A tleap script that builds the chain and sets N, CA, C and O, in Angstrom:
source leaprc.protein.ff14SB
mol = sequence {
  NMET ALA ASN ASP ILE ASP LEU HIE LEU GLY
  LYS ARG LEU ARG ARG ARG ARG ARG LEU MET
  GLY LEU THR GLN GLN GLN LEU ALA THR ALA
  VAL GLY ILE ARG PHE GLN GLN ILE GLN LYS
  TYR GLU CYS GLY ALA ASN ARG ILE SER ALA
  ALA ARG VAL TRP GLU LEU ALA ALA ALA LEU
  GLU VAL PRO VAL GLY TYR PHE TYR ASP GLY
  LEU GLU GLU GLY GLU PRO ALA GLN GLN LEU
  VAL ALA ALA SER THR GLU GLU PRO ARG ALA
  GLY GLU VAL LEU ALA ARG LYS GLU THR MET
  ASP LEU ILE ARG ALA TYR TYR GLN LEU GLY
  GLU ARG PRO ARG ARG ARG LEU LEU ASP LEU
  ALA LYS SER LEU ASN ASN ASP THR PRO CALA
}
set mol.1.N position { 182.225 163.764 306.344 }
set mol.1.CA position { 182.387 164.356 305.021 }
set mol.1.C position { 181.468 163.630 304.036 }
set mol.1.O position { 181.385 162.402 304.035 }
set mol.2.N position { 180.799 164.391 303.220 }
set mol.2.CA position { 179.832 163.829 302.282 }
set mol.2.C position { 180.523 163.163 301.101 }
set mol.2.O position { 181.494 163.685 300.554 }
set mol.3.N position { 180.013 162.022 300.727 }
set mol.3.CA position { 180.466 161.288 299.554 }
set mol.3.C position { 179.861 161.966 298.324 }
set mol.3.O position { 178.756 162.505 298.393 }
set mol.4.N position { 180.585 161.942 297.191 }
set mol.4.CA position { 180.097 162.587 295.969 }
set mol.4.C position { 178.766 161.994 295.498 }
set mol.4.O position { 177.909 162.714 294.987 }
set mol.5.N position { 178.601 160.702 295.670 }
set mol.5.CA position { 177.341 160.068 295.267 }
set mol.5.C position { 176.212 160.512 296.192 }
set mol.5.O position { 175.092 160.737 295.735 }
set mol.6.N position { 176.495 160.641 297.489 }
set mol.6.CA position { 175.480 161.135 298.429 }
set mol.6.C position { 175.055 162.549 298.056 }
set mol.6.O position { 173.875 162.892 298.135 }
set mol.7.N position { 176.022 163.370 297.647 }
set mol.7.CA position { 175.713 164.737 297.210 }
set mol.7.C position { 174.826 164.720 295.964 }
set mol.7.O position { 173.875 165.494 295.857 }
set mol.8.N position { 175.148 163.832 295.029 }
set mol.8.CA position { 174.363 163.724 293.799 }
set mol.8.C position { 172.925 163.312 294.117 }
set mol.8.O position { 171.982 163.920 293.611 }
set mol.9.N position { 172.750 162.290 294.947 }
set mol.9.CA position { 171.409 161.844 295.314 }
set mol.9.C position { 170.642 162.958 296.026 }
set mol.9.O position { 169.447 163.145 295.795 }
set mol.10.N position { 171.336 163.692 296.890 }
set mol.10.CA position { 170.699 164.793 297.601 }
set mol.10.C position { 170.218 165.893 296.663 }
set mol.10.O position { 169.137 166.452 296.849 }
set mol.11.N position { 171.036 166.200 295.649 }
set mol.11.CA position { 170.641 167.222 294.669 }
set mol.11.C position { 169.437 166.762 293.867 }
set mol.11.O position { 168.524 167.541 293.594 }
set mol.12.N position { 169.443 165.479 293.489 }
set mol.12.CA position { 168.309 164.935 292.733 }
set mol.12.C position { 167.039 164.945 293.588 }
set mol.12.O position { 165.950 165.237 293.094 }
set mol.13.N position { 167.193 164.626 294.867 }
set mol.13.CA position { 166.065 164.656 295.801 }
set mol.13.C position { 165.487 166.066 295.895 }
set mol.13.O position { 164.278 166.253 295.764 }
set mol.14.N position { 166.352 167.057 296.123 }
set mol.14.CA position { 165.904 168.442 296.238 }
set mol.14.C position { 165.231 168.908 294.949 }
set mol.14.O position { 164.185 169.557 294.986 }
set mol.15.N position { 165.836 168.574 293.810 }
set mol.15.CA position { 165.297 168.992 292.512 }
set mol.15.C position { 163.873 168.472 292.328 }
set mol.15.O position { 162.977 169.229 291.955 }
set mol.16.N position { 163.667 167.193 292.586 }
set mol.16.CA position { 162.340 166.598 292.379 }
set mol.16.C position { 161.338 167.134 293.392 }
set mol.16.O position { 160.192 167.413 293.038 }
set mol.17.N position { 161.753 167.282 294.640 }
set mol.17.CA position { 160.852 167.810 295.675 }
set mol.17.C position { 160.364 169.196 295.291 }
set mol.17.O position { 159.173 169.489 295.394 }
set mol.18.N position { 161.275 170.045 294.851 }
set mol.18.CA position { 160.903 171.405 294.460 }
set mol.18.C position { 160.037 171.411 293.216 }
set mol.18.O position { 159.084 172.185 293.119 }
set mol.19.N position { 160.367 170.547 292.259 }
set mol.19.CA position { 159.568 170.468 291.045 }
set mol.19.C position { 158.119 170.113 291.357 }
set mol.19.O position { 157.197 170.584 290.690 }
set mol.20.N position { 157.927 169.288 292.364 }
set mol.20.CA position { 156.586 168.891 292.760 }
set mol.20.C position { 155.935 169.922 293.682 }
set mol.20.O position { 154.762 169.791 294.034 }
set mol.21.N position { 156.691 170.941 294.071 }
set mol.21.CA position { 156.147 171.990 294.932 }
set mol.21.C position { 155.949 171.546 296.372 }
set mol.21.O position { 155.086 172.073 297.075 }
set mol.22.N position { 156.744 170.580 296.814 }
set mol.22.CA position { 156.625 170.074 298.184 }
set mol.22.C position { 157.644 170.749 299.096 }
set mol.22.O position { 158.750 171.083 298.671 }
set mol.23.N position { 157.262 170.941 300.337 }
set mol.23.CA position { 158.210 171.408 301.337 }
set mol.23.C position { 158.946 170.192 301.890 }
set mol.23.O position { 158.532 169.053 301.676 }
set mol.24.N position { 160.031 170.446 302.598 }
set mol.24.CA position { 160.743 169.346 303.241 }
set mol.24.C position { 159.828 168.647 304.239 }
set mol.24.O position { 159.863 167.424 304.372 }
set mol.25.N position { 159.018 169.419 304.932 }
set mol.25.CA position { 158.094 168.854 305.921 }
set mol.25.C position { 157.073 167.940 305.261 }
set mol.25.O position { 156.790 166.856 305.772 }
set mol.26.N position { 156.522 168.363 304.138 }
set mol.26.CA position { 155.525 167.538 303.447 }
set mol.26.C position { 156.121 166.222 302.978 }
set mol.26.O position { 155.505 165.166 303.125 }
set mol.27.N position { 157.319 166.286 302.415 }
set mol.27.CA position { 157.972 165.063 301.957 }
set mol.27.C position { 158.311 164.164 303.138 }
set mol.27.O position { 158.104 162.952 303.080 }
set mol.28.N position { 158.827 164.750 304.200 }
set mol.28.CA position { 159.182 163.968 305.388 }
set mol.28.C position { 157.948 163.256 305.945 }
set mol.28.O position { 158.023 162.082 306.308 }
set mol.29.N position { 156.839 163.942 306.012 }
set mol.29.CA position { 155.601 163.343 306.504 }
set mol.29.C position { 155.176 162.181 305.612 }
set mol.29.O position { 154.717 161.149 306.101 }
set mol.30.N position { 155.331 162.354 304.314 }
set mol.30.CA position { 154.937 161.307 303.366 }
set mol.30.C position { 155.735 160.010 303.548 }
set mol.30.O position { 155.217 158.923 303.293 }
set mol.31.N position { 156.993 160.124 303.989 }
set mol.31.CA position { 157.817 158.922 304.163 }
set mol.31.C position { 158.032 158.561 305.634 }
set mol.31.O position { 158.754 157.613 305.945 }
set mol.32.N position { 157.403 159.318 306.537 }
set mol.32.CA position { 157.442 158.972 307.955 }
set mol.32.C position { 158.718 159.307 308.685 }
set mol.32.O position { 159.135 158.572 309.581 }
set mol.33.N position { 159.352 160.419 308.310 }
set mol.33.CA position { 160.560 160.871 309.011 }
set mol.33.C position { 160.411 162.356 309.342 }
set mol.33.O position { 159.398 162.969 309.004 }
set mol.34.N position { 161.401 162.927 309.993 }
set mol.34.CA position { 161.374 164.356 310.317 }
set mol.34.C position { 162.004 165.165 309.184 }
set mol.34.O position { 162.846 164.661 308.441 }
set mol.35.N position { 161.586 166.418 309.063 }
set mol.35.CA position { 162.091 167.251 307.968 }
set mol.35.C position { 163.595 167.462 308.055 }
set mol.35.O position { 164.253 167.664 307.034 }
set mol.36.N position { 164.148 167.417 309.272 }
set mol.36.CA position { 165.590 167.593 309.424 }
set mol.36.C position { 166.360 166.494 308.679 }
set mol.36.O position { 167.460 166.722 308.175 }
set mol.37.N position { 165.762 165.305 308.621 }
set mol.37.CA position { 166.409 164.208 307.914 }
set mol.37.C position { 166.443 164.496 306.415 }
set mol.37.O position { 167.432 164.203 305.744 }
set mol.38.N position { 165.361 165.071 305.893 }
set mol.38.CA position { 165.330 165.455 304.475 }
set mol.38.C position { 166.422 166.491 304.220 }
set mol.38.O position { 167.125 166.415 303.213 }
set mol.39.N position { 166.568 167.461 305.130 }
set mol.39.CA position { 167.629 168.468 304.998 }
set mol.39.C position { 168.995 167.800 304.908 }
set mol.39.O position { 169.814 168.161 304.062 }
set mol.40.N position { 169.236 166.842 305.769 }
set mol.40.CA position { 170.523 166.159 305.787 }
set mol.40.C position { 170.746 165.343 304.519 }
set mol.40.O position { 171.861 165.287 304.000 }
set mol.41.N position { 169.683 164.710 304.022 }
set mol.41.CA position { 169.801 163.978 302.761 }
set mol.41.C position { 170.152 164.934 301.627 }
set mol.41.O position { 171.039 164.656 300.819 }
set mol.42.N position { 169.445 166.066 301.574 }
set mol.42.CA position { 169.621 167.004 300.465 }
set mol.42.C position { 171.003 167.626 300.423 }
set mol.42.O position { 171.507 167.930 299.342 }
set mol.43.N position { 171.621 167.820 301.566 }
set mol.43.CA position { 172.975 168.411 301.563 }
set mol.43.C position { 174.060 167.340 301.558 }
set mol.43.O position { 175.247 167.664 301.536 }
set mol.44.N position { 173.667 166.070 301.579 }
set mol.44.CA position { 174.631 164.985 301.522 }
set mol.44.C position { 175.265 164.647 302.854 }
set mol.44.O position { 176.203 163.853 302.906 }
set mol.45.N position { 174.771 165.235 303.934 }
set mol.45.CA position { 175.341 164.969 305.254 }
set mol.45.C position { 175.015 163.558 305.729 }
set mol.45.O position { 175.816 162.936 306.426 }
set mol.46.N position { 173.845 163.053 305.354 }
set mol.46.CA position { 173.454 161.688 305.709 }
set mol.46.C position { 173.250 160.870 304.448 }
set mol.46.O position { 172.709 161.358 303.456 }
set mol.47.N position { 173.680 159.647 304.495 }
set mol.47.CA position { 173.526 158.712 303.383 }
set mol.47.C position { 172.082 158.204 303.369 }
set mol.47.O position { 171.492 157.944 304.417 }
set mol.48.N position { 171.523 158.070 302.160 }
set mol.48.CA position { 170.160 157.580 302.009 }
set mol.48.C position { 170.219 156.072 301.791 }
set mol.48.O position { 170.857 155.600 300.850 }
set mol.49.N position { 169.551 155.315 302.664 }
set mol.49.CA position { 169.553 153.860 302.530 }
set mol.49.C position { 168.733 153.444 301.306 }
set mol.49.O position { 167.931 154.221 300.786 }
set mol.50.N position { 168.946 152.219 300.862 }
set mol.50.CA position { 168.216 151.697 299.706 }
set mol.50.C position { 166.711 151.705 299.972 }
set mol.50.O position { 165.926 152.057 299.091 }
set mol.51.N position { 166.307 151.320 301.178 }
set mol.51.CA position { 164.880 151.305 301.517 }
set mol.51.C position { 164.300 152.717 301.477 }
set mol.51.O position { 163.174 152.925 301.023 }
set mol.52.N position { 165.077 153.677 301.955 }
set mol.52.CA position { 164.597 155.070 301.963 }
set mol.52.C position { 164.536 155.630 300.549 }
set mol.52.O position { 163.614 156.381 300.233 }
set mol.53.N position { 165.491 155.287 299.691 }
set mol.53.CA position { 165.446 155.718 298.295 }
set mol.53.C position { 164.155 155.201 297.670 }
set mol.53.O position { 163.491 155.919 296.924 }
set mol.54.N position { 163.807 153.971 297.972 }
set mol.54.CA position { 162.575 153.365 297.456 }
set mol.54.C position { 161.358 154.169 297.917 }
set mol.54.O position { 160.483 154.485 297.111 }
set mol.55.N position { 161.298 154.499 299.204 }
set mol.55.CA position { 160.170 155.258 299.757 }
set mol.55.C position { 160.106 156.666 299.160 }
set mol.55.O position { 159.027 157.153 298.823 }
set mol.56.N position { 161.249 157.307 299.033 }
set mol.56.CA position { 161.297 158.654 298.468 }
set mol.56.C position { 160.863 158.643 297.005 }
set mol.56.O position { 160.139 159.534 296.560 }
set mol.57.N position { 161.305 157.636 296.263 }
set mol.57.CA position { 160.914 157.524 294.856 }
set mol.57.C position { 159.399 157.384 294.742 }
set mol.57.O position { 158.777 158.010 293.884 }
set mol.58.N position { 158.813 156.573 295.597 }
set mol.58.CA position { 157.354 156.403 295.567 }
set mol.58.C position { 156.653 157.709 295.922 }
set mol.58.O position { 155.690 158.093 295.258 }
set mol.59.N position { 157.123 158.393 296.956 }
set mol.59.CA position { 156.500 159.645 297.385 }
set mol.59.C position { 156.644 160.741 296.331 }
set mol.59.O position { 155.761 161.586 296.185 }
set mol.60.N position { 157.756 160.723 295.598 }
set mol.60.CA position { 158.021 161.746 294.582 }
set mol.60.C position { 157.585 161.315 293.179 }
set mol.60.O position { 157.783 162.035 292.200 }
set mol.61.N position { 156.988 160.123 293.109 }
set mol.61.CA position { 156.426 159.611 291.855 }
set mol.61.C position { 157.464 159.529 290.737 }
set mol.61.O position { 157.221 159.964 289.611 }
set mol.62.N position { 158.620 158.965 291.068 }
set mol.62.CA position { 159.691 158.738 290.090 }
set mol.62.C position { 160.216 157.318 290.273 }
set mol.62.O position { 160.061 156.738 291.348 }
set mol.63.N position { 160.833 156.751 289.239 }
set mol.63.CA position { 161.480 155.455 289.433 }
set mol.63.C position { 162.735 155.626 290.296 }
set mol.63.O position { 163.316 156.710 290.342 }
set mol.64.N position { 163.141 154.574 290.967 }
set mol.64.CA position { 164.330 154.627 291.819 }
set mol.64.C position { 165.539 155.114 291.030 }
set mol.64.O position { 166.373 155.849 291.560 }
set mol.65.N position { 165.636 154.711 289.781 }
set mol.65.CA position { 166.760 155.109 288.939 }
set mol.65.C position { 166.892 156.604 288.741 }
set mol.65.O position { 167.967 157.088 288.387 }
set mol.66.N position { 165.812 157.347 288.964 }
set mol.66.CA position { 165.846 158.810 288.825 }
set mol.66.C position { 166.986 159.408 289.654 }
set mol.66.O position { 167.684 160.315 289.202 }
set mol.67.N position { 167.163 158.893 290.864 }
set mol.67.CA position { 168.161 159.458 291.764 }
set mol.67.C position { 169.591 159.250 291.255 }
set mol.67.O position { 170.507 159.980 291.636 }
set mol.68.N position { 169.768 158.258 290.399 }
set mol.68.CA position { 171.095 157.927 289.895 }
set mol.68.C position { 171.344 158.469 288.497 }
set mol.68.O position { 172.444 158.321 287.964 }
set mol.69.N position { 170.337 159.096 287.895 }
set mol.69.CA position { 170.529 159.691 286.570 }
set mol.69.C position { 171.671 160.699 286.627 }
set mol.69.O position { 171.760 161.509 287.549 }
set mol.70.N position { 172.530 160.634 285.634 }
set mol.70.CA position { 173.656 161.559 285.581 }
set mol.70.C position { 174.933 160.978 286.154 }
set mol.70.O position { 176.008 161.553 285.983 }
set mol.71.N position { 174.828 159.851 286.830 }
set mol.71.CA position { 176.021 159.169 287.334 }
set mol.71.C position { 176.432 158.122 286.315 }
set mol.71.O position { 175.597 157.367 285.817 }
set mol.72.N position { 177.692 158.080 286.015 }
set mol.72.CA position { 178.209 157.062 285.108 }
set mol.72.C position { 178.908 156.000 285.931 }
set mol.72.O position { 179.564 156.313 286.925 }
set mol.73.N position { 178.777 154.762 285.530 }
set mol.73.CA position { 179.421 153.667 286.242 }
set mol.73.C position { 180.927 153.884 286.268 }
set mol.73.O position { 181.552 154.084 285.226 }
set mol.74.N position { 181.506 153.845 287.463 }
set mol.74.CA position { 182.942 154.008 287.605 }
set mol.74.C position { 183.423 155.436 287.411 }
set mol.74.O position { 184.619 155.658 287.221 }
set mol.75.N position { 182.517 156.414 287.454 }
set mol.75.CA position { 182.901 157.808 287.244 }
set mol.75.C position { 183.764 158.300 288.402 }
set mol.75.O position { 183.359 158.182 289.558 }
set mol.76.N position { 184.936 158.844 288.118 }
set mol.76.CA position { 185.800 159.343 289.185 }
set mol.76.C position { 185.153 160.514 289.930 }
set mol.76.O position { 184.388 161.287 289.353 }
set mol.77.N position { 185.472 160.626 291.202 }
set mol.77.CA position { 184.900 161.674 292.048 }
set mol.77.C position { 185.204 163.071 291.504 }
set mol.77.O position { 184.380 163.975 291.633 }
set mol.78.N position { 186.389 163.255 290.893 }
set mol.78.CA position { 186.756 164.569 290.370 }
set mol.78.C position { 185.791 165.012 289.275 }
set mol.78.O position { 185.474 166.197 289.170 }
set mol.79.N position { 185.322 164.068 288.458 }
set mol.79.CA position { 184.381 164.416 287.398 }
set mol.79.C position { 183.041 164.848 287.986 }
set mol.79.O position { 182.402 165.763 287.465 }
set mol.80.N position { 182.610 164.196 289.069 }
set mol.80.CA position { 181.362 164.587 289.713 }
set mol.80.C position { 181.456 166.010 290.255 }
set mol.80.O position { 180.527 166.803 290.103 }
set mol.81.N position { 182.583 166.326 290.888 }
set mol.81.CA position { 182.776 167.675 291.435 }
set mol.81.C position { 182.809 168.697 290.309 }
set mol.81.O position { 182.191 169.756 290.418 }
set mol.82.N position { 183.527 168.392 289.220 }
set mol.82.CA position { 183.609 169.314 288.087 }
set mol.82.C position { 182.234 169.540 287.473 }
set mol.82.O position { 181.895 170.666 287.111 }
set mol.83.N position { 181.444 168.484 287.354 }
set mol.83.CA position { 180.107 168.607 286.768 }
set mol.83.C position { 179.209 169.490 287.617 }
set mol.83.O position { 178.328 170.169 287.090 }
set mol.84.N position { 179.425 169.488 288.931 }
set mol.84.CA position { 178.571 170.293 289.805 }
set mol.84.C position { 178.908 171.778 289.720 }
set mol.84.O position { 178.110 172.607 290.158 }
set mol.85.N position { 180.081 172.142 289.161 }
set mol.85.CA position { 180.458 173.547 289.055 }
set mol.85.C position { 180.185 174.118 287.667 }
set mol.85.O position { 180.373 175.314 287.446 }
set mol.86.N position { 179.739 173.269 286.719 }
set mol.86.CA position { 179.444 173.729 285.372 }
set mol.86.C position { 178.124 174.501 285.349 }
set mol.86.O position { 177.407 174.566 286.347 }
set mol.87.N position { 177.826 175.080 284.197 }
set mol.87.CA position { 176.564 175.779 284.011 }
set mol.87.C position { 175.415 174.820 284.262 }
set mol.87.O position { 175.484 173.664 283.845 }
set mol.88.N position { 174.341 175.274 284.942 }
set mol.88.CA position { 173.249 174.366 285.297 }
set mol.88.C position { 172.552 173.782 284.076 }
set mol.88.O position { 172.386 174.454 283.058 }
set mol.89.N position { 172.147 172.520 284.194 }
set mol.89.CA position { 171.393 171.847 283.149 }
set mol.89.C position { 169.932 172.265 283.249 }
set mol.89.O position { 169.517 172.882 284.230 }
set mol.90.N position { 169.161 171.922 282.228 }
set mol.90.CA position { 167.740 172.295 282.194 }
set mol.90.C position { 167.006 171.805 283.435 }
set mol.90.O position { 166.205 172.541 284.011 }
set mol.91.N position { 167.270 170.576 283.848 }
set mol.91.CA position { 166.607 170.028 285.031 }
set mol.91.C position { 166.936 170.810 286.290 }
set mol.91.O position { 166.085 170.969 287.166 }
set mol.92.N position { 168.175 171.303 286.386 }
set mol.92.CA position { 168.572 172.085 287.546 }
set mol.92.C position { 167.905 173.453 287.543 }
set mol.92.O position { 167.536 173.971 288.597 }
set mol.93.N position { 167.749 174.037 286.360 }
set mol.93.CA position { 167.074 175.329 286.253 }
set mol.93.C position { 165.626 175.179 286.691 }
set mol.93.O position { 165.096 176.034 287.401 }
set mol.94.N position { 164.986 174.092 286.268 }
set mol.94.CA position { 163.596 173.858 286.639 }
set mol.94.C position { 163.435 173.598 288.128 }
set mol.94.O position { 162.347 173.794 288.669 }
set mol.95.N position { 164.479 173.166 288.792 }
set mol.95.CA position { 164.397 172.869 290.215 }
set mol.95.C position { 164.494 174.119 291.083 }
set mol.95.O position { 164.203 174.066 292.278 }
set mol.96.N position { 164.895 175.225 290.504 }
set mol.96.CA position { 165.035 176.462 291.286 }
set mol.96.C position { 163.665 176.996 291.692 }
set mol.96.O position { 162.701 176.929 290.929 }
set mol.97.N position { 163.604 177.524 292.904 }
set mol.97.CA position { 162.345 178.051 293.426 }
set mol.97.C position { 161.821 179.188 292.552 }
set mol.97.O position { 160.622 179.256 292.285 }
set mol.98.N position { 162.703 180.080 292.105 }
set mol.98.CA position { 162.260 181.213 291.300 }
set mol.98.C position { 161.656 180.755 289.980 }
set mol.98.O position { 160.712 181.368 289.482 }
set mol.99.N position { 162.194 179.685 289.413 }
set mol.99.CA position { 161.655 179.159 288.161 }
set mol.99.C position { 160.253 178.619 288.388 }
set mol.99.O position { 159.347 178.881 287.597 }
set mol.100.N position { 160.076 177.871 289.458 }
set mol.100.CA position { 158.755 177.311 289.757 }
set mol.100.C position { 157.752 178.422 290.064 }
set mol.100.O position { 156.593 178.336 289.656 }
set mol.101.N position { 158.179 179.458 290.775 }
set mol.101.CA position { 157.295 180.593 291.051 }
set mol.101.C position { 156.868 181.269 289.757 }
set mol.101.O position { 155.703 181.630 289.591 }
set mol.102.N position { 157.816 181.440 288.840 }
set mol.102.CA position { 157.526 182.065 287.553 }
set mol.102.C position { 156.545 181.215 286.744 }
set mol.102.O position { 155.609 181.748 286.149 }
set mol.103.N position { 156.750 179.930 286.721 }
set mol.103.CA position { 155.866 179.036 285.965 }
set mol.103.C position { 154.452 179.062 286.541 }
set mol.103.O position { 153.475 179.129 285.796 }
set mol.104.N position { 154.349 179.009 287.859 }
set mol.104.CA position { 153.015 179.052 288.491 }
set mol.104.C position { 152.304 180.369 288.175 }
set mol.104.O position { 151.118 180.377 287.843 }
set mol.105.N position { 153.035 181.484 288.280 }
set mol.105.CA position { 152.434 182.798 287.986 }
set mol.105.C position { 152.025 182.881 286.520 }
set mol.105.O position { 150.967 183.424 286.201 }
set mol.106.N position { 152.844 182.354 285.641 }
set mol.106.CA position { 152.573 182.364 284.200 }
set mol.106.C position { 151.259 181.647 283.891 }
set mol.106.O position { 150.437 182.155 283.128 }
set mol.107.N position { 151.063 180.473 284.479 }
set mol.107.CA position { 149.861 179.702 284.182 }
set mol.107.C position { 148.619 180.210 284.913 }
set mol.107.O position { 147.514 179.737 284.647 }
set mol.108.N position { 148.779 181.145 285.809 }
set mol.108.CA position { 147.619 181.778 286.428 }
set mol.108.C position { 147.065 182.894 285.539 }
set mol.108.O position { 145.943 183.359 285.740 }
set mol.109.N position { 147.863 183.316 284.557 }
set mol.109.CA position { 147.415 184.344 283.613 }
set mol.109.C position { 146.476 183.729 282.582 }
set mol.109.O position { 146.480 182.519 282.357 }
set mol.110.N position { 145.680 184.584 281.967 }
set mol.110.CA position { 144.840 184.143 280.859 }
set mol.110.C position { 145.703 183.877 279.632 }
set mol.110.O position { 146.899 184.166 279.626 }
set mol.111.N position { 145.077 183.319 278.589 }
set mol.111.CA position { 145.841 182.934 277.403 }
set mol.111.C position { 146.501 184.133 276.723 }
set mol.111.O position { 147.673 184.064 276.354 }
set mol.112.N position { 145.772 185.212 276.555 }
set mol.112.CA position { 146.326 186.380 275.862 }
set mol.112.C position { 147.500 187.006 276.629 }
set mol.112.O position { 148.553 187.248 276.039 }
set mol.113.N position { 147.335 187.276 277.945 }
set mol.113.CA position { 148.494 187.824 278.675 }
set mol.113.C position { 149.699 186.880 278.670 }
set mol.113.O position { 150.843 187.336 278.647 }
set mol.114.N position { 149.447 185.561 278.691 }
set mol.114.CA position { 150.562 184.610 278.629 }
set mol.114.C position { 151.321 184.746 277.317 }
set mol.114.O position { 152.551 184.758 277.296 }
set mol.115.N position { 150.571 184.849 276.219 }
set mol.115.CA position { 151.202 184.995 274.909 }
set mol.115.C position { 152.025 186.275 274.849 }
set mol.115.O position { 153.141 186.278 274.329 }
set mol.116.N position { 151.471 187.365 275.381 }
set mol.116.CA position { 152.173 188.652 275.362 }
set mol.116.C position { 153.436 188.601 276.225 }
set mol.116.O position { 154.474 189.146 275.848 }
set mol.117.N position { 153.343 187.946 277.379 }
set mol.117.CA position { 154.503 187.820 278.259 }
set mol.117.C position { 155.595 186.983 277.596 }
set mol.117.O position { 156.778 187.311 277.694 }
set mol.118.N position { 155.203 185.915 276.930 }
set mol.118.CA position { 156.170 185.084 276.225 }
set mol.118.C position { 156.850 185.876 275.110 }
set mol.118.O position { 158.066 185.790 274.939 }
set mol.119.N position { 156.074 186.640 274.358 }
set mol.119.CA position { 156.654 187.473 273.302 }
set mol.119.C position { 157.628 188.497 273.886 }
set mol.119.O position { 158.690 188.746 273.316 }
set mol.120.N position { 157.264 189.086 275.018 }
set mol.120.CA position { 158.148 190.053 275.682 }
set mol.120.C position { 159.455 189.384 276.099 }
set mol.120.O position { 160.535 189.924 275.859 }
set mol.121.N position { 159.362 188.220 276.718 }
set mol.121.CA position { 160.561 187.514 277.155 }
set mol.121.C position { 161.466 187.186 275.971 }
set mol.121.O position { 162.683 187.354 276.047 }
set mol.122.N position { 160.869 186.719 274.881 }
set mol.122.CA position { 161.663 186.396 273.700 }
set mol.122.C position { 162.339 187.638 273.129 }
set mol.122.O position { 163.494 187.578 272.706 }
set mol.123.N position { 161.624 188.768 273.116 }
set mol.123.CA position { 162.218 189.995 272.581 }
set mol.123.C position { 163.364 190.496 273.460 }
set mol.123.O position { 164.358 191.009 272.947 }
set mol.124.N position { 163.233 190.352 274.764 }
set mol.124.CA position { 164.304 190.744 275.666 }
set mol.124.C position { 165.541 189.878 275.467 }
set mol.124.O position { 166.666 190.372 275.544 }
set mol.125.N position { 165.342 188.619 275.216 }
set mol.125.CA position { 166.462 187.711 274.971 }
set mol.125.C position { 167.172 188.067 273.660 }
set mol.125.O position { 168.395 187.958 273.567 }
set mol.126.N position { 166.413 188.490 272.659 }
set mol.126.CA position { 167.012 188.864 271.369 }
set mol.126.C position { 167.776 190.170 271.441 }
set mol.126.O position { 168.642 190.429 270.606 }
set mol.127.N position { 167.462 191.007 272.443 }
set mol.127.CA position { 168.139 192.310 272.593 }
set mol.127.C position { 169.521 192.184 273.231 }
set mol.127.O position { 170.344 193.093 273.119 }
set mol.128.N position { 169.775 191.055 273.900 }
set mol.128.CA position { 171.054 190.918 274.581 }
set mol.128.C position { 172.147 190.549 273.600 }
set mol.128.O position { 171.941 189.693 272.739 }
set mol.129.N position { 173.326 191.190 273.716 }
set mol.129.CA position { 174.428 190.876 272.802 }
set mol.129.C position { 174.967 189.474 273.086 }
set mol.129.O position { 174.960 189.009 274.226 }
set mol.130.N position { 175.424 188.823 272.044 }
set mol.130.CA position { 175.939 187.450 272.181 }
set mol.130.C position { 177.376 187.423 272.636 }
set mol.130.O position { 177.953 186.348 272.798 }
savepdb mol mol.pdb
quit
């Protein structure tokens, strides 16, 4: 059974990997393990050792503390579970594959089409009832 902290570290790992546009295989190769191990880390099935957190942080170009962001010292497990069921935070939205695909497609457009697309998105958001 996965520990709540292992789940948190796994989510942070997945979020950063996706933000960087890396596959599990690419990240695994960078730290010298198999992609299946990355899968297990990301779902919290396997605990990430301190040495591996260090290697992953270097490969993902983040400080080691990145993986622990959002954890409060002495935070009860129930609070961690409740936080995972709340509405996603900005960082979690950015970690979604569809968000990254949208951002990449957006920046492949020229300046004028980007401006028009942004205006369209804003107008669609204003049309929705509160």
